[in-house]
C-alpha positions, 0 to 999 in steps of 0.5 A: 552412489546416487543420493536418494531423492527426498520424496513426500513418502520419505517425509512421511516415513520419517515422521510416522505420519501418512503421505496425504498429511505431508501433502496437505501441509506443504501445499497449505491445504486445510485438516493440518493443525498449526503445529503438524505443518510446522513439523512437517515443513522443518523436517522437509527443510532439514532433508533438503526437500526441493519442491519446498525450498530454493537452493542458493546457487552457493548451495545449501542456503534455502529462500523463505517466503515473504508475503506480500498482501493486498485487499480488494482493489489495491492494484487497480492502476499503475501505482504498485507496479514499480513498488513490487518490482523492486520489493521482489527484486531486493528480497532475492538479493537478500535470499528470500521469495515474494509470494503474492496474497490476495484478500477480498472485501468479504475475507476482510469483513469476516476477519478470515485469514487464509491458511497461507499466511501461517508462521509455517509457510511465511517468514513475514508480511508486507501489507499494502492497500487499506483495511479495516483496524479490526482485520489489522488486528486479526493480521498482528495475531499471527505473530509474523513480522509485518510491515505495512505500507501506510497506516491509519489516519490516527496512527503516529510514532506513539501508538504504532502497531507494526513496522509502517513505511511512508513518503512524505505526504505533507510538504509537497501538497503544502508546496502545491497549494501555496503556489495556487494561492500565490497564482491568485486563486481564491477558492481552493478545495480539496478531494479525497478521503481524509480518513481513509488512511494516514497518507490522505489525512497528511495530505489534506493537512498539508493543503489546510496548513498551507491555507492558513499560513497564507492568510487564507481561511479554511472552507469546507464548503470547497471540499469534496471528502467522500464518506470517511469510513475508516480503511475504505475508499469511496467511489469517485462517482459519490466524491464528484456529487459532492462537487456537482452539489457545491453552491460555489465552485472552487477555482482550483482543486487539490486531489488526494492522488492522481486516480481521483484527479484524473477521474475529478477532470473526466467529470468536469469535461463531462459538464463543459469546464475546462482545466486549467482556464475555469479550474486548477487540479493537482493530484498525488502519485506521479502514475504513468496515466498522470502525464499521458492525459490532457491536460498533463497532472500536476502531481507528486513523486515518492519514488516507489522503487525506492519504497519497495527496495526499503521495504524489502530491507525493513521486513528482513530487519524485522525478522532478525531483530523481532523485539525492536521497537516498532519503527515509521520510516518516511520517504522525500517526495517532490512536486511535479508542476504540469499544465493542470495548474498552469497559471492563467495568462 
């Protein structure tokens, strides 16, 4: 005799509640308490409701959801594409589903957490992009295992609030700056918000310390470092205005990432400057656009595919060991030298 299909009606009957309540809970609609939502979801899983759970090819194993959460314009360029593909592939191999959750700036400023980010729907969270400390604190109050890709500029191993994955931001920028010094540049600046996130702050430190170690003075008058408000980006136009207002222009500019570097070079072109003849420019991230741009942009490769796979491993590890100490994980980076910093002949 064929097994009777599990429907929302049968789940409602088993729990002695209305079908409408079951529908709301399984679709993460408002109007159902967190306790009831969890009870309904757990019952659905036990009964084998196949619209909620995904049965493994070996049979009987359901895949839990991992939410990839980002705020605002985190996906504005190609940086995260490779990361997301690798994250999804690795999560599927570990028997988890990846779901996407986009939050707008209004939700962030209002500290509004969507209903889909609830323990009854997601087993873990991978967070990309930047947010305010207040929002991060609100997110952690959900008590859902969470991995942040990057963190705040003043967070370190001694004050972690969550597992955090980063690439090595310091050494590659240190090497690029040292090479610019050896190429004869006397006035080297830095462009980007150094307090937006820890990655940018560490890149600035690599730049600054390379100057100091090579007996050069760090002079902020050659830097365009934005508004520097925690957890926010300064628009490129504002930063370029800082450059235009400099009395003495730098002969080289180390930029916090490729997007800022490319916009900076476009601005230079509009003013009649040529790269690298008038000013050398470097970026960070090795976006596809960096190699297509003219001149090709000197940058730093951080292996986003490896970062995505490692993020999947980390969130699953945290789910299975929620009480272990938080971890700060770093991956190696490599500078890539191209024509934008080519030495003058």
